[in-house]
C-alpha positions in Angstrom: 5.6 40.5 -3.4 4.1 39.6 -6.8 5.7 42.5 -8.5 9.1 41.7 -7.0 8.8 38.0 -8.1 7.6 38.8 -11.6 10.2 41.5 -12.5 13.2 40.5 -10.4 13.2 36.9 -9.2 11.7 35.2 -12.3 14.0 37.0 -14.9 17.1 36.3 -12.7 16.1 32.6 -12.6 15.6 32.6 -16.4 19.1 34.1 -16.8 20.7 31.6 -14.5 19.3 28.7 -16.5 20.6 30.3 -19.7 24.1 30.7 -18.2 23.9 27.2 -16.8 23.3 25.8 -20.3 26.7 27.1 -21.3 28.5 25.0 -18.7 26.3 22.1 -17.6 25.0 19.2 -19.7 21.7 18.9 -17.8 20.9 22.6 -18.3 21.9 22.4 -21.9 19.7 19.4 -22.6 16.8 21.1 -20.9 17.2 24.3 -23.0 17.4 22.2 -26.2 14.1 20.4 -25.4 12.4 23.7 -24.6 13.8 25.3 -27.8 12.7 22.4 -30.0 9.2 22.5 -28.4 8.9 26.2 -29.0 9.8 25.8 -32.7 6.9 23.4 -33.4 3.9 25.1 -34.9 1.3 22.6 -34.0 1.6 20.6 -30.8 -2.0 19.7 -30.0 -5.1 19.9 -32.3 -7.0 23.1 -31.6 -10.4 21.2 -31.3 -9.2 18.8 -28.6 -9.6 19.1 -24.9 -6.2 19.3 -23.1 -5.3 18.1 -19.7 -1.9 19.4 -18.5 -0.2 17.5 -15.7 2.9 18.9 -14.1 5.3 17.1 -11.8 8.7 18.3 -10.6 10.5 15.0 -11.1 10.1 11.2 -11.4 9.0 10.6 -7.8 6.2 13.0 -8.1 5.2 11.7 -11.4 4.6 8.2 -9.9 1.8 9.9 -8.0 0.3 11.3 -11.2 0.4 8.1 -13.2 -2.7 6.4 -11.7 -4.8 9.5 -12.3 -3.5 10.0 -15.9 -4.1 6.3 -16.7 -7.6 6.3 -15.2 -8.6 9.5 -17.1 -7.1 8.1 -20.3 -9.1 5.0 -20.0 -12.3 7.1 -19.9 -11.3 9.9 -22.3 -10.0 8.5 -25.6 -10.1 11.8 -27.5 -8.4 13.9 -24.8 -4.9 15.2 -25.3 -2.7 14.8 -22.3 0.4 17.1 -21.8 3.0 16.2 -19.2 5.7 18.6 -18.1 8.7 18.2 -15.7 11.1 20.6 -14.1 14.0 18.2 -13.5 15.9 16.0 -15.9 15.3 13.0 -13.7 11.6 13.2 -14.6 11.9 14.0 -18.3 14.8 11.7 -19.1 13.1 8.7 -17.5 9.5 9.3 -18.6 9.8 11.0 -22.0 8.4 7.9 -23.6 5.5 7.5 -21.2 2.8 5.9 -23.4 -0.3 7.5 -21.8 0.7 11.1 -22.6 0.5 12.7 -26.0 3.1 15.4 -25.3 6.0 15.4 -22.8 8.3 18.3 -22.3 9.9 20.6 -19.7 8.0 23.4 -18.1 9.5 26.8 -19.0 11.0 29.1 -16.5 8.2 31.1 -14.8 8.5 34.4 -16.6 5.3 36.2 -17.7 6.3 36.1 -21.4 7.5 32.4 -21.3 4.4 31.1 -19.6 2.0 33.2 -21.7 3.5 31.7 -24.9 3.4 28.2 -23.5 -0.3 28.5 -22.5 -1.2 29.8 -25.9 0.7 26.9 -27.6 -0.9 24.1 -25.5 -4.2 25.8 -24.7 -5.0 23.7 -21.5 -8.5 23.2 -20.3 -7.5 21.8 -16.9 -4.1 21.9 -15.1 -3.0 19.5 -12.4 0.0 20.1 -10.2 1.5 17.3 -8.2 2.5 17.9 -4.6 4.1 21.3 -4.0 5.0 23.1 -7.3 4.3 26.8 -6.9 4.9 28.9 -10.0 3.4 32.3 -9.2 3.3 33.8 -12.7 1.8 30.6 -14.2 -0.9 30.4 -11.5 -1.8 34.1 -11.9 -2.1 33.6 -15.7 -4.3 30.5 -15.3 -6.6 32.5 -12.9 -6.8 35.4 -15.3 -7.7 33.1 -18.2 -10.3 31.2 -16.0 -8.4 27.9 -16.5 -9.1 25.6 -13.5 -6.1 24.2 -11.7 -5.8 21.5 -9.0 -3.2 20.4 -6.5 -3.1 16.7 -6.0 -1.1 14.8 -3.3 -0.7 18.4 -2.1 2.0 19.0 0.5 2.4 22.5 2.1 5.5 24.2 0.8 8.2 23.3 3.2 10.3 26.5 3.1 11.0 29.4 5.4 9.9 31.9 2.7 6.4 30.5 2.2 5.9 30.0 5.9 6.8 33.6 6.7 7.2 36.6 4.5 5.6 34.9 1.4 2.6 33.5 3.3 0.1 36.2 2.2 1.3 35.8 -1.4 0.9 32.0 -1.2 -2.6 32.5 0.2 -3.5 34.6 -2.9 -2.1 32.1 -5.3 -3.8 29.0 -3.7 -7.1 30.6 -3.0 -8.0 30.5 -6.7 -7.2 26.7 -7.0 -10.3 24.7 -8.0 -9.2 22.0 -5.5 -6.4 21.2 -3.2 -6.2 17.5 -2.3 -3.9 17.3 0.8 -1.9 14.1 0.9 -2.5 13.6 4.7 -4.1 15.1 7.7 -1.1 17.2 8.7 -1.0 18.9 5.3 -4.7 19.4 5.3 -4.5 21.3 8.6 -1.7 23.5 7.2 -3.7 24.4 4.0 -6.9 25.1 5.9 -5.0 27.4 8.3 -3.7 29.3 5.3 -6.9 29.7 3.2 -9.8 28.3 5.2 -11.4 27.3 1.9 -13.9 24.6 1.1 -11.7 23.8 -1.9 -9.2 22.1 0.5 -9.9 18.4 0.8 -8.6 15.5 2.8 -7.1 13.0 0.5 -4.5 10.2 0.3 -1.4 9.4 -1.7 -2.7 8.4 -5.2 0.6 6.4 -5.7 -0.9 3.8 -3.3 -3.3 2.7 -6.1 -0.4 2.2 -8.4 1.6 0.3 -5.8 -1.3 -1.9 -4.8 -1.9 -2.7 -8.5 1.7 -3.6 -9.0 1.8 -5.7 -5.9 -1.3 -7.6 -7.0 -0.2 -8.2 -10.5 3.6 -8.4 -10.3 5.1 -11.6 -11.5 8.2 -12.2 -9.4 11.2 -12.5 -11.6 13.5 -15.4 -10.7 17.1 -14.3 -11.0 18.6 -17.0 -8.8 17.7 -19.7 -6.3 17.0 -18.1 -2.9 18.7 -19.7 0.2 16.5 -21.0 3.0 16.7 -18.0 5.3 14.9 -14.6 5.7 15.8 -12.0 3.0 16.8 -8.4 3.9 16.5 -5.9 1.1 18.4 -2.6 1.5 16.5 -0.4 -1.0 17.5 2.9 -2.5 20.6 2.9 -0.3 23.2 5.5 0.2 26.6 5.2 1.8 25.3 5.7 5.4 23.0 2.8 5.2 25.5 0.6 3.5 28.2 1.2 6.1 25.7 0.6 8.9 24.8 -2.7 7.3 28.6 -3.5 7.1 29.0 -2.8 10.8 26.4 -5.3 11.9 27.6 -8.5 13.7 28.5 -11.1 11.1 26.8 -13.8 13.2 23.5 -11.9 13.0 23.9 -10.8 9.3 24.6 -14.4 8.3 21.1 -15.3 9.4 19.8 -13.2 6.5 20.1 -13.3 2.8 21.1 -9.7 2.0 20.3 -7.8 -1.2 21.6 -4.2 -1.6 19.9 -1.9 -4.1 21.9 1.3 -4.3 20.0 4.5 -5.2 22.5 5.2 -7.9 24.0 2.0 -9.3 26.7 3.7 -11.3 30.2 2.1 -11.8 31.8 4.1 -8.9 29.1 3.0 -6.5 29.2 -0.7 -7.5 33.0 -0.7 -7.2 32.8 0.9 -3.8 30.2 -1.7 -2.6 32.3 -4.6 -3.9 35.2 -3.2 -1.8 33.1 -2.9 1.3 31.5 -6.3 0.8 34.2 -8.5 -0.7 32.0 -11.6 -0.3 29.4 -10.2 -2.7 28.1 -10.9 -6.2 26.4 -8.7 -8.8 22.8 -9.5 -9.7 23.7 -9.3 -13.4 26.2 -12.1 -13.0 23.8 -14.6 -11.5 22.0 -17.5 -13.2 18.5 -18.9 -12.3 19.8 -22.2 -11.1 22.6 -20.6 -9.0 22.3 -20.8 -5.2 23.5 -17.8 -3.2 24.0 -18.5 0.4 26.3 -16.2 2.5 27.1 -13.9 -0.4 25.5 -10.4 -0.5 23.8 -9.6 -3.8 24.5 -6.1 -5.2 21.9 -5.0 -7.7 23.7 -3.2 -10.5 20.7 -2.4 -12.7 17.7 -0.1 -12.2 14.0 -1.0 -12.1 14.3 -4.1 -9.9 13.4 -2.7 -6.4 9.6 -3.3 -6.4 10.0 -6.9 -7.5 12.8 -7.5 -5.0 10.6 -6.2 -2.1 8.2 -9.1 -3.1 10.8 -11.6 -1.9 11.9 -9.7 1.2 11.2 -10.6 4.8 12.3 -7.2 6.0 13.2 -3.9 4.2 15.7 -1.2 5.1 14.9 1.9 3.1 17.6 4.3 2.3 17.8 8.1 2.4 16.8 8.5 6.1 20.3 9.5 7.1 20.5 12.1 4.4 18.0 14.8 3.3 15.0 12.5 3.5 14.1 8.8 3.3 13.1 7.5 -0.1 9.7 5.9 -0.8 8.7 3.5 2.0 5.3 2.7 0.5 6.6 0.1 -2.0 8.1 -2.0 0.8 5.3 -1.5 3.3 2.6 -2.4 0.6 4.0 -6.0 0.7 3.2 -6.2 4.5 6.8 -6.6 5.6 8.6 -5.0 8.5 10.2 -1.9 7.3 12.7 0.5 8.9 14.8 3.5 7.9 16.9 6.4 9.2 15.5 9.3 11.2 15.0 11.9 8.5 11.4 11.3 7.5 9.7 14.7 8.0 9.8 15.7 4.3 8.1 12.4 3.3 4.3 12.4 3.8 4.0 8.7 3.4 6.9 7.9 5.8 5.5 10.3 8.4 2.1 8.7 8.1 3.5 5.1 8.4 5.7 6.1 11.3 2.8 7.5 13.3 0.8 4.4 12.5 3.6 2.2 13.9 4.4 0.3 10.7 7.6 2.2 9.9 10.4 1.8 12.5 13.1 4.4 12.9 16.8 3.4 13.5 19.6 5.7 14.4 22.6 3.4 14.9 24.0 -0.1 14.7 22.3 -1.3 18.0 18.9 -0.3 16.8 19.4 -2.0 13.4 20.5 -5.2 15.2 17.5 -5.0 17.5 15.2 -4.6 14.5 16.7 -7.7 12.8 16.5 -9.8 15.9 12.8 -8.8 16.2 12.2 -10.1 12.7 13.9 -13.4 13.6 12.1 -14.0 16.9 8.7 -12.1 17.1 6.4 -13.8 14.6 3.3 -12.5 16.3 4.5 -8.9 15.9 5.1 -9.5 12.2 1.5 -10.7 11.8 0.1 -7.8 13.7 2.2 -5.4 11.6 0.9 -7.0 8.4 -2.7 -6.6 9.6 -2.1 -2.9 10.6 -0.7 -2.2 7.1 -3.9 -3.6 5.5 -6.0 -1.3 7.7 -3.9 1.8 6.7 -3.9 1.1 3.0 -7.6 0.2 2.6 -9.0 3.8 2.9 -6.5 5.0 0.2 -7.5 2.5 -2.4 -9.5 4.2 -5.2 -8.3 7.7 -4.5 -6.9 8.2 -7.9 -10.2 7.2 -9.5 -12.1 9.6 -7.3 -9.9 12.5 -8.1 -9.8 11.5 -11.7 -13.6 11.8 -11.9 -13.5 15.3 -10.4 -11.0 16.4 -13.0 -13.0 14.8 -15.8 -16.0 16.9 -14.7 -14.1 20.0 -15.6 -13.2 18.7 -19.1 -16.9 18.6 -20.2 
């Protein structure tokens, strides 16, 4: 399996990205960044320790941030390298202030990874969640460079669960530590490698969310009406049309804020057509009172703060491939619901099992949830207390893992 991957799959993947760069802007931008990085003679001083953190994209990097920032606070002379696979990570985080070098990870060929390792000379490598790059992992093992998996989720693909299982076992058995994001993933990893290097852990992003919740100063965009606030966060068309179908008598009892996952011009225009009695957040003034109008958020970076004023949250993505992050809303202790597709999200799965994330499949279930928010105050309080119980054991996980990583830097 290793031979086939190294000499067939990896070169074909490399070739596909080269061809893609001729036709697609994202591929071209990625190749340009990698080319410019390769041209630089000196990236990191040879006498400095180097921590390399890799995340596939922006969502995974949010889990890496509390670890990076904790280690940075303790290790002033350490060089921190961050790599991404997708443009969503690199483009949004290329100016992240706690890293010294930020770039794309090269395609996983033996030659490309060998050159990259020689250039950045890492002392410790940390992978976030599920990134499996066989040639890179084998090179790290051969060079005795320790590597960790943090917020680890078992690769969710037919290949790794079947014909690639023995190959995966070989790759992960050499990891210095695998910190499974929840009990379900811990069980899967221990069934694979039965190693003392697999540890029960928690989502390190919880530390970041809790910190933001505790310190966030709520921005005042406009004067809120005297009614409960419903925030539809990271929404897609399915959730937006479901909201549109709800009885107007019920919906009018809520102040509604829609935060689309992609607030581009086409999405905003479509939402304005669906909700004609709406107003854009960018058009509101602080003194303006919004009553029965739906507020459409047409800028990015507002969702966490908006959850702070919410009475209930409807998180998007659950009618598509997978629900988006539910932890930000739940961290505020508010009733939260989403569509049924949660299996690929470790935090959503955990919250659902704990009873603090409700699943809705249709208009009737959404209306039932909203009526419950309006009428069952005792349930809301019990829900808030249960959330505190769930979050408490996870607090400090990033510092604990950060200390373990630090021990391998000295």
